[in-house]
VOPA-278060 format. One record per residue (C-alpha): x, y, z. Coordinates in steps of 0.1 Angstrom, whole numbers, padded with zeros to 4 digits, always signed. Example, Ala and Ser with C-alpha at 12.3 -4.5 7.8 and 13.67 -1.06 7.14 Angstrom:
residues 2
+0123-0045+0078;+0137-0011+0071;
end
This chain:
residues 917
-0600+0115+0075;-0575+0139+0058;-0558+0170+0073;-0544+0198+0052;-0521+0224+0067;-0501+0233+0036;-0524+0262+0030;-0556+0272+0048;-0565+0245+0074;-0586+0219+0058;-0603+0188+0073;-0621+0163+0052;-0639+0130+0057;-0644+0110+0025;-0639+0141+0005;-0664+0162+0024;-0651+0192+0043;-0656+0195+0081;-0662+0229+0095;-0644+0241+0127;-0645+0274+0145;-0616+0298+0147;-0608+0287+0183;-0610+0250+0173;-0588+0257+0143;-0561+0273+0165;-0561+0242+0188;-0561+0218+0159;-0532+0237+0143;-0511+0234+0175;-0519+0197+0178;-0510+0191+0141;-0476+0207+0146;-0468+0176+0167;-0488+0147+0154;-0489+0116+0176;-0469+0135+0202;-0481+0143+0237;-0484+0179+0247;-0490+0190+0283;-0523+0207+0290;-0506+0237+0306;-0483+0239+0275;-0513+0239+0252;-0531+0266+0272;-0500+0288+0272;-0496+0284+0234;-0533+0293+0228;-0539+0320+0253;-0506+0328+0271;-0512+0340+0306;-0547+0353+0298;-0565+0322+0310;-0549+0294+0329;-0582+0277+0338;-0579+0240+0327;-0617+0238+0322;-0615+0262+0292;-0591+0238+0274;-0612+0208+0282;-0643+0224+0268;-0624+0234+0236;-0611+0199+0232;-0646+0185+0236;-0661+0208+0210;-0632+0200+0185;-0638+0163+0189;-0675+0169+0182;-0667+0189+0150;-0643+0162+0138;-0669+0135+0145;-0642+0112+0159;-0639+0114+0197;-0610+0090+0198;-0590+0112+0173;-0578+0135+0202;-0565+0114+0231;-0561+0125+0267;-0538+0108+0293;-0525+0120+0326;-0530+0157+0318;-0516+0154+0283;-0532+0156+0249;-0523+0144+0214;-0539+0140+0180;-0537+0106+0164;-0527+0108+0127;-0523+0077+0106;-0500+0073+0076;-0512+0094+0046;-0537+0115+0066;-0516+0146+0069;-0506+0165+0038;-0472+0173+0053;-0464+0136+0053;-0475+0132+0017;-0453+0162+0007;-0423+0148+0025;-0428+0113+0010;-0428+0128-0025;-0398+0149-0017;-0378+0121-0003;-0386+0099-0033;-0376+0127-0056;-0343+0134-0039;-0335+0097-0039;-0343+0095-0076;-0321+0125-0082;-0292+0108-0063;-0296+0078-0087;-0296+0101-0117;-0332+0090-0125;-0340+0126-0135;-0374+0121-0151;-0387+0103-0119;-0370+0130-0098;-0388+0158-0116;-0422+0139-0114;-0420+0132-0077;-0407+0167-0067;-0434+0184-0088;-0459+0162-0070;-0444+0173-0037;-0448+0210-0045;-0483+0205-0058;-0494+0193-0024;-0491+0229-0012;-0522+0251-0015;-0506+0283-0001;-0487+0294+0030;-0487+0267+0057;-0513+0272+0085;-0527+0303+0067;-0540+0328+0093;-0532+0305+0122;-0495+0314+0130;-0502+0336+0160;-0490+0307+0183;-0453+0304+0188;-0453+0267+0180;-0473+0271+0148;-0451+0301+0137;-0420+0280+0141;-0436+0252+0122;-0445+0276+0094;-0409+0287+0091;-0397+0251+0091;-0421+0239+0065;-0413+0269+0043;-0377+0259+0044;-0386+0223+0035;-0406+0237+0005;-0376+0257-0007;-0353+0227-0005;-0378+0206-0025;-0379+0234-0051;-0341+0235-0052;-0339+0198-0057;-0365+0201-0085;-0345+0228-0103;-0313+0208-0098;-0330+0179-0116;-0343+0201-0144;-0308+0215-0149;-0292+0181-0149;-0316+0167-0175;-0314+0199-0196;-0350+0210-0193;-0347+0240-0170;-0359+0264-0197;-0395+0257-0189;-0389+0265-0152;-0365+0293-0155;-0391+0320-0148;-0403+0304-0116;-0367+0298-0105;-0359+0334-0111;-0389+0346-0091;-0380+0323-0062;-0344+0335-0062;-0356+0371-0062;-0378+0364-0032;-0349+0350-0013;-0319+0371-0023;-0297+0360+0006;-0301+0323-0001;-0270+0317-0022;-0279+0281-0032;-0309+0294-0050;-0289+0321-0068;-0263+0295-0078;-0291+0273-0093;-0304+0304-0112;-0269+0311-0126;-0266+0275-0138;-0301+0276-0152;-0296+0308-0171;-0262+0295-0184;-0279+0264-0196;-0305+0285-0214;-0278+0303-0233;-0282+0335-0212;-0246+0337-0201;-0244+0375-0198;-0276+0376-0178;-0262+0349-0154;-0231+0369-0148;-0251+0401-0142;-0273+0383-0117;-0241+0372-0099;-0229+0407-0096;-0263+0418-0083;-0263+0390-0058;-0228+0399-0047;-0237+0436-0042;-0268+0426-0022;-0248+0403+0001;-0222+0429+0007;-0248+0456+0014;-0270+0435+0037;-0245+0412+0054;-0211+0427+0047;-0200+0394+0032;-0186+0382-0001;-0205+0353-0018;-0197+0318-0005;-0179+0290-0023;-0210+0276-0040;-0220+0308-0056;-0184+0316-0066;-0180+0281-0080;-0211+0287-0102;-0197+0319-0115;-0163+0303-0121;-0179+0275-0142;-0197+0301-0163;-0166+0322-0168;-0146+0291-0178;-0174+0276-0200;-0159+0288-0233;-0127+0267-0228;-0135+0240-0202;-0163+0215-0197;-0186+0226-0168;-0188+0192-0151;-0169+0160-0146;-0182+0125-0146;-0185+0113-0110;-0183+0079-0095;-0200+0066-0063;-0172+0057-0039;-0179+0032-0012;-0149+0037+0011;-0163+0033+0046;-0144+0007+0066;-0166-0020+0082;-0192-0010+0108;-0176-0013+0143;-0197-0032+0168;-0184-0017+0200;-0201+0017+0206;-0213+0010+0242;-0227+0040+0261;-0231+0063+0232;-0269+0061+0228;-0276+0098+0235;-0249+0110+0211;-0260+0086+0184;-0296+0097+0187;-0284+0133+0185;-0265+0127+0153;-0293+0107+0136;-0317+0134+0146;-0296+0161+0130;-0294+0140+0098;-0331+0133+0096;-0339+0170+0103;-0315+0182+0077;-0332+0164+0048;-0324+0182+0016;-0312+0216+0027;-0295+0246+0013;-0263+0241+0033;-0242+0209+0040;-0246+0193+0074;-0212+0194+0092;-0209+0174+0124;-0176+0176+0143;-0169+0148+0168;-0142+0157+0193;-0128+0143+0224;-0095+0131+0240;-0073+0103+0226;-0087+0068+0229;-0123+0081+0235;-0136+0062+0205;-0142+0091+0180;-0134+0071+0149;-0154+0041+0161;-0184+0063+0168;-0181+0082+0135;-0180+0050+0114;-0210+0036+0133;-0229+0068+0127;-0219+0068+0090;-0232+0032+0085;-0264+0041+0103;-0271+0071+0080;-0255+0060+0047;-0289+0051+0032;-0296+0089+0031;-0265+0095+0009;-0269+0074-0022;-0241+0090-0042;-0214+0074-0021;-0192+0076+0010;-0156+0087+0013;-0133+0080+0043;-0100+0099+0047;-0076+0098+0076;-0060+0133+0078;-0032+0121+0102;-0036+0154+0122;-0023+0137+0154;+0003+0112+0142;+0040+0107+0140;+0038+0111+0102;+0032+0144+0084;-0004+0155+0085;-0022+0155+0052;-0027+0192+0042;-0060+0204+0028;-0046+0206-0008;-0035+0170-0007;-0068+0159+0010;-0087+0177-0017;-0068+0159-0044;-0075+0125-0028;-0112+0133-0025;-0115+0146-0060;-0098+0115-0074;-0121+0093-0054;-0150+0112-0071;-0136+0103-0105;-0119+0136-0114;-0089+0128-0137;-0055+0138-0122;-0048+0163-0150;-0081+0180-0144;-0073+0188-0107;-0060+0224-0103;-0027+0230-0084;-0041+0257-0060;-0060+0246-0030;-0088+0272-0034;-0095+0261-0069;-0096+0225-0058;-0121+0234-0031;-0143+0251-0057;-0140+0221-0079;-0151+0198-0051;-0183+0218-0045;-0190+0219-0082;-0185+0182-0085;-0208+0175-0056;-0235+0199-0066;-0268+0181-0066;-0254+0150-0050;-0259+0135-0016;-0225+0124-0004;-0212+0113+0030;-0176+0123+0038;-0158+0112+0069;-0126+0131+0077;-0108+0113+0105;-0081+0127+0128;-0082+0163+0118;-0059+0188+0134;-0078+0221+0131;-0106+0240+0115;-0085+0256+0088;-0077+0222+0071;-0114+0212+0072;-0130+0244+0057;-0118+0238+0021;-0132+0202+0023;-0167+0213+0033;-0188+0198+0005;-0219+0211-0014;-0254+0213-0001;-0272+0180+0007;-0240+0164+0018;-0229+0152+0053;-0194+0159+0066;-0184+0140+0097;-0151+0152+0112;-0132+0136+0141;-0105+0155+0160;-0088+0158+0194;-0093+0195+0188;-0127+0209+0198;-0129+0227+0164;-0147+0257+0180;-0140+0278+0149;-0158+0253+0127;-0188+0256+0149;-0187+0294+0151;-0179+0302+0114;-0191+0272+0095;-0223+0262+0115;-0209+0228+0124;-0227+0208+0151;-0202+0198+0178;-0206+0166+0196;-0181+0159+0223;-0174+0123+0234;-0167+0121+0271;-0157+0092+0293;-0184+0066+0296;-0209+0065+0324;-0199+0040+0352;-0225+0015+0341;-0215+0016+0304;-0178+0014+0313;-0185-0017+0335;-0204-0031+0306;-0173-0029+0283;-0153-0048+0308;-0180-0073+0314;-0182-0081+0277;-0145-0089+0278;-0143-0111+0309;-0177-0126+0307;-0209-0120+0328;-0203-0148+0352;-0168-0136+0361;-0178-0100+0364;-0208-0109+0386;-0185-0126+0410;-0167-0093+0419;-0187-0063+0407;-0167-0040+0430;-0135-0050+0411;-0152-0043+0378;-0162-0009+0390;-0127-0002+0403;-0111-0013+0371;-0134+0010+0351;-0124+0040+0372;-0087+0031+0370;-0091+0031+0332;-0107+0066+0334;-0137+0051+0317;-0120+0057+0284;-0130+0030+0258;-0095+0022+0245;-0081+0018+0280;-0111-0003+0290;-0106-0026+0260;-0069-0030+0268;-0077-0039+0304;-0105-0062+0294;-0083-0081+0269;-0056-0085+0295;-0081-0097+0321;-0097-0122+0297;-0063-0139+0292;-0056-0143+0329;-0081-0164+0349;-0072-0150+0383;-0094-0127+0404;-0103-0093+0390;-0094-0077+0423;-0058-0088+0418;-0058-0072+0384;-0073-0040+0398;-0046-0040+0425;-0019-0044+0399;-0032-0015+0379;-0035+0006+0410;+0002+0003+0416;+0010+0021+0384;+0003+0056+0397;+0022+0074+0370;+0005+0053+0344;-0029+0063+0357;-0020+0100+0355;-0011+0096+0319;-0041+0074+0312;-0065+0103+0318;-0043+0131+0304;-0058+0142+0271;-0036+0173+0270;-0006+0152+0259;-0017+0130+0230;+0016+0113+0226;+0016+0101+0263;-0022+0099+0269;-0024+0061+0269;+0013+0052+0274;+0006+0035+0308;-0020+0012+0292;+0003+0005+0262;+0032-0002+0285;+0012-0025+0307;-0002-0044+0277;+0033-0046+0261;+0049-0061+0292;+0024-0090+0291;+0036-0100+0256;+0059-0129+0249;+0095-0119+0241;+0090-0126+0204;+0058-0106+0202;+0073-0077+0222;+0102-0075+0198;+0079-0075+0168;+0058-0048+0182;+0086-0023+0190;+0104-0030+0157;+0072-0022+0138;+0076+0013+0151;+0106+0018+0129;+0085+0014+0097;+0079+0047+0081;+0041+0041+0077;+0013+0029+0099;+0004+0004+0072;+0027-0026+0065;+0025-0058+0046;+0036-0092+0058;+0068-0092+0037;+0079-0058+0050;+0071-0069+0085;+0094-0099+0080;+0122-0076+0070;+0117-0053+0100;+0118-0082+0124;+0144-0103+0105;+0121-0133+0110;+0107-0161+0089;+0074-0149+0073;+0054-0178+0088;+0066-0171+0124;+0062-0133+0119;+0026-0140+0107;+0018-0158+0139;+0033-0130+0160;+0013-0104+0141;-0018-0124+0146;-0012-0124+0183;-0007-0086+0183;-0039-0082+0164;-0057-0103+0191;-0041-0081+0218;-0055-0049+0200;-0020-0036+0195;-0024-0041+0157;-0052-0041+0132;-0056-0062+0100;-0080-0042+0078;-0071-0064+0048;-0058-0100+0047;-0020-0097+0051;-0020-0060+0055;-0016-0046+0090;-0021-0012+0105;-0006+0002+0137;-0026+0030+0154;-0008+0063+0154;-0002+0065+0191;+0008+0028+0193;+0033+0034+0165;+0048+0063+0184;+0050+0043+0215;+0065+0013+0196;+0092+0036+0181;+0100+0049+0216;+0104+0013+0228;+0126+0004+0199;+0149+0033+0208;+0148+0027+0246;+0151-0011+0246;+0171-0017+0215;+0206-0007+0207;+0214+0021+0183;+0231-0005+0162;+0198-0026+0160;+0178+0005+0151;+0203+0015+0124;+0205-0020+0110;+0167-0023+0109;+0164+0010+0091;+0190+0000+0066;+0174-0034+0060;+0141-0017+0053;+0157+0007+0028;+0176-0022+0011;+0145-0043+0008;+0122-0016-0005;+0149-0004-0030;+0156-0040-0042;+0118-0047-0045;+0112-0015-0063;+0141-0024-0086;+0125-0058-0093;+0092-0041-0101;+0108-0016-0125;+0127-0044-0142;+0093-0061-0149;+0076-0029-0160;+0106-0019-0182;+0128-0049-0187;+0163-0046-0201;+0161-0008-0198;+0186+0013-0180;+0158+0025-0157;+0171+0014-0123;+0208+0020-0115;+0214+0001-0082;+0247+0016-0068;+0246+0001-0033;+0241-0036-0041;+0222-0053-0013;+0237-0083+0003;+0225-0119-0003;+0203-0116+0029;+0180-0092+0011;+0153-0112-0007;+0131-0088-0027;+0096-0096-0039;+0093-0111-0074;+0066-0101-0099;+0051-0123-0126;+0041-0094-0149;+0039-0056-0152;+0003-0056-0138;+0014-0073-0106;+0044-0049-0103;+0022-0019-0107;-0002-0033-0081;+0027-0034-0057;+0036+0002-0064;-0001+0012-0060;-0003-0005-0026;+0030+0008-0013;+0030+0043-0029;+0024+0062+0003;+0050+0041+0021;+0076+0047-0006;+0070+0084-0006;+0075+0085+0031;+0105+0063+0028;+0123+0085+0003;+0118+0115+0026;+0129+0095+0057;+0160+0082+0039;+0169+0118+0030;+0162+0131+0065;+0183+0104+0081;+0212+0108+0056;+0207+0077+0035;+0212+0097+0003;+0221+0069-0020;+0189+0050-0011;+0168+0082-0013;+0178+0092-0049;+0177+0056-0062;+0142+0050-0047;+0132+0082-0064;+0146+0070-0097;+0128+0037-0094;+0095+0054-0087;+0098+0075-0119;+0088+0044-0139;+0057+0040-0118;+0047+0077-0116;+0052+0081-0154;+0023+0055-0158;+0000+0065-0129;+0007+0103-0130;+0003+0110-0092;+0018+0144-0098;+0019+0158-0063;+0037+0128-0049;+0059+0126-0079;+0070+0162-0074;+0078+0155-0037;+0098+0124-0045;+0116+0139-0075;+0128+0170-0056;+0138+0150-0026;+0157+0126-0048;+0175+0154-0066;+0185+0170-0033;+0198+0136-0020;+0218+0131-0052;+0234+0166-0048;+0243+0159-0012;+0263+0128-0022;+0288+0149-0041;+0289+0122-0068;+0285+0134-0103;+0268+0102-0115;+0242+0105-0088;+0237+0142-0096;+0232+0132-0133;+0204+0108-0122;+0190+0134-0099;+0186+0159-0128;+0170+0132-0149;+0145+0123-0121;+0133+0159-0121;+0135+0162-0159;+0111+0133-0164;+0087+0146-0138;+0086+0181-0153;+0081+0168-0188;+0052+0145-0178;+0038+0174-0158;+0037+0195-0190;+0065+0218-0176;+0085+0212-0208;+0111+0239-0205;+0120+0231-0169;+0123+0194-0180;+0145+0203-0210;+0169+0223-0187;+0172+0193-0164;+0179+0171-0193;+0206+0195-0206;+0222+0196-0171;+0222+0158-0170;+0237+0156-0205;+0265+0179-0196;+0275+0156-0167;+0271+0125-0189;+0295+0140-0214;+0319+0150-0187;+0321+0115-0170;+0320+0097-0204;+0287+0077-0198;+0278+0070-0234;+0248+0049-0225;+0233+0077-0204;+0242+0102-0231;+0220+0082-0255;+0190+0081-0233;+0192+0118-0225;+0195+0127-0262;+0165+0105-0269;+0146+0123-0241;+0155+0156-0257;+0143+0143-0290;+0109+0136-0273;+0108+0172-0260;+0115+0185-0295;+0088+0163-0310;+0064+0175-0284;+0072+0211-0295;+0065+0201-0332;+0101+0201-0342;+0101+0166-0357;+0133+0171-0379;+0151+0182-0348;+0137+0152-0330;+0150+0128-0357;+0184+0145-0355;+0186+0141-0317;+0174+0105-0319;+0200+0096-0345;+0226+0111-0322;+0212+0089-0295;+0216+0059-0317;+0252+0067-0324;+0259+0071-0287;+0241+0038-0279;+0262+0020-0305;+0293+0030-0286;+0279+0020-0252;+0289-0013-0235;+0252-0024-0233;+0239-0009-0265;+0208-0031-0267;+0196-0020-0233;+0183+0013-0246;+0184+0012-0284;+0149-0001-0287;+0134+0030-0270;+0153+0053-0294;+0141+0032-0323;+0105+0036-0310;+0110+0074-0308;+0125+0075-0343;+0095+0056-0356;+0071+0082-0342;+0092+0111-0355;+0095+0097-0390;+0057+0091-0390;+0050+0127-0381;+0073+0138-0410;+0055+0115-0434;+0085+0092-0438;+0063+0061-0434;+0086+0034-0446;+0113+0047-0421;+0086+0048-0394;+0078+0011-0401;+0114+0001-0402;+0123+0016-0369;+0090+0005-0354;+0097-0032-0363;+0132-0028-0349;+0117-0017-0316;+0091-0045-0316;+0119-0070-0322;+0138-0058-0291;+0107-0054-0270;+0097-0090-0276;+0132-0103-0271;+0134-0087-0237;+0097-0091-0229;+0091-0054-0225;+0053-0055-0225;+0046-0019-0217;+0066-0006-0246;+0057-0031-0273;+0022-0019-0280;+0035+0017-0285;+0056+0005-0314;+0028-0017-0328;+0005+0013-0328;+0031+0034-0346;+0035+0008-0373;-0003+0004-0377;-0007+0041-0382;+0022+0042-0408;+0006+0013-0428;-0027+0032-0426;-0011+0063-0442;+0004+0041-0469;-0031+0027-0477;-0023-0008-0465;-0054-0010-0444;-0054-0048-0435;-0019-0046-0422;-0028-0015-0402;-0058-0033-0386;-0036-0063-0378;-0010-0042-0359;-0036-0022-0342;-0054-0053-0329;-0021-0065-0313;-0015-0031-0298;-0050-0028-0284;-0048-0063-0268;-0015-0055-0250;-0027-0020-0239;-0058-0036-0224;-0038-0062-0205;-0018-0034-0190;-0048-0011-0183;-0030+0016-0203;-0059+0038-0212;-0041+0065-0231;-0023+0041-0253;-0054+0021-0260;-0073+0052-0269;-0046+0061-0295;-0046+0026-0310;-0084+0025-0311;-0084+0057-0330;-0061+0044-0357;-0080+0011-0358;-0112+0031-0364;-0097+0051-0392;-0085+0019-0409;-0119+0002-0405;-0136+0033-0420;-0112+0032-0449;-0123-0003-0458;-0160+0005-0454;-0166-0011-0420;-0185+0018-0404;-0198-0003-0375;-0162-0013-0364;-0150+0023-0369;-0178+0038-0348;-0173+0013-0320;-0136+0019-0318;-0139+0057-0319;-0166+0057-0292;-0144+0036-0269;-0114+0059-0276;-0135+0090-0269;-0147+0076-0235;-0112+0067-0224;-0098+0101-0232;-0128+0118-0215;-0122+0097-0184;-0085+0106-0183;-0092+0143-0190;-0068+0142-0219;-0071+0162-0252;-0083+0145-0283;-0120+0142-0275;-0129+0170-0300;-0110+0152-0328;-0129+0120-0321;-0162+0139-0321;-0153+0151-0356;-0145+0115-0367;-0178+0103-0353;-0197+0129-0373;-0185+0112-0404;-0207+0082-0395;-0240+0103-0393;
end
């Protein structure tokens, strides 16, 4: 038997229609709104006749006649005054529609666009007209009609998104236009129409439709268009100069699924219900999970995310906003940058202004199903710019109730409250064992109440109890004596002190060695710390420190998210820092802070020495004592990995050093990080570090430090394409270098100014500046430390002027020095210059040889820009000798690298590739 409600009501058996009366059709329609669900008889009567007839016999007669018309008496079941219609899989056209739609949306998420269009078209073809045509006089049916109409529209939107993404929207543009006109207040439809018109080459019409939609929204609602519609307009306006889309990746950032979510069944069902009901909708689903400290918001959010992740095939992002932490919160602009980079947007493509970043996020996620978890948010204002595009799920956790997010952004708020007594007892029972808990259930109940039935406190208490085999009543009595602690344990108004009693009680059970480790970890500038840094903090042997850290992890005072990498919860870190101040002497605190700064500075110096050996890149003024043992690095890749891992720590450390008056460490760390940032180009963090380093250098009153401070900012500005600001910094540094007679630094600054001149196209001026740099280097005590970089720069400048023999001579001089001092990151630059010069001289085999060497080194360093340049030259040399296959392969690889980086040069490579067709 088949039932059709997506149009006039239709019942068929083996293809033959069954006839039902109008009254029977109204009853059948109500039952089909809730297939396989029980409906009370009085509820059915009220839906069918209201108060006009409450006689149950009338309903019984109508059900009897409907069963007879259907020919299957068991089809409508009755039990205890309730009725339901039994529908098997595939019998109801709504189910077939939803199956096609789900498959189509899933295919769209996997970029299987042909399959997506096929399934979504099939979904829409199930419809024969308006749902329940002529039968929507019942409140339940009327509501179902509205819901199904919304489901139809979301299926249509997904179809048009697929058509746009595969470039075939022209055939559907008229029906899309009609649908958008029928729903002028549905901005997601209008945004699709704008994108479709733009793809069809009807740019002016698209912009006109935007203005019409804007005027209608203002007239009807008094509102300006939302972010999605504005983003579509922005893409069209920018289309003449910028690509409309960026290539996305599928991040998988969710931490492991936590197991302990006891007592949250109702909340979990609520969230899953929201996700399943949302489907593919016109607006993103925003769920805000709030509650007091220690209530288990993050645990719950992660468990939910893992339960629903299959609905979001395009990836999952997890970001801790640090809204309630001892560190600085991550503002919305920085958070947007992190999320965009996780989605594959090259750093140079990310706008500087937060609003533009927000628009780019929505554009990037358009047509995708992405799950984003924003943990530990402070307020609604920082969340709003991060609300993604339609079809995405945003899970937010906060100690703030985020009422504004619910009122203005249609967020669904779920408040986590203390566990019910039974669930709280279950948490403790799991920790101490069923047998022990059964021996004294009153003590378990008493402990649960003393912990305020807050999950974190319950876990701390359970862990403590599991390590002491005595009676639970004794433990309960001990906790009862801590009246002040109990007050704080349940006080969610003071996040810093909310669980201090539990922390203190757990801390006092630690062995002396572990207690000292715990409190000293609070002096580290970040909540994440590696084993070597922990050994520095505690001044202990790494093996003993590792055992102590393991015990802290077991006591739930520390986490180990990755092997050898530890994380201290925000509140625990605050508490540990208080303990370090209260129980340790000021001398111990100061010595620990200084030891940390010395170690990080020395290790950063070692890393830079490997990345840029024999350069003058890391001036260590305050030489650490022999007790400082920095990490050693085998190669540049390993050194860069360390910087990648410690980047956030080092940024925080530079700022803390400046704040606490360790100015020498602050500016020197900033200088060391220049070498890293010039490769990775994390521009926001680089700007913070450079400016802090310069201020620290100024505060020292030392001219040499001020010279380096100006250089730090100069390099940052030049690499950020703020050339004139960088040049002014270089000139300020050069003035100091001349005044203090530092000929080595004069040389490097002149060489930097030569690079600036070359970047402006003044290659003769660049050669003049580089030659002045060589002269200054010749007079320097350590001339060979910097001469090779100037030789490299001269090679590039002579090549640009067409002086190819000179370009080769200086390039080979640079290679000789780079190889002597094992400066791997710089050597392939010189090899590439030489290869290009030989190409220009017509010596193609030599050009290919040098380019091969350069490409191999660039690849080992994961230096994508350098590799793209070398591949381009290699392709030109291959083409010159008639090897079109090798040329095409090299140019295509180079093009992809530059496209991924968001760097210029793609158009030039496209022109080269046309030579092969």
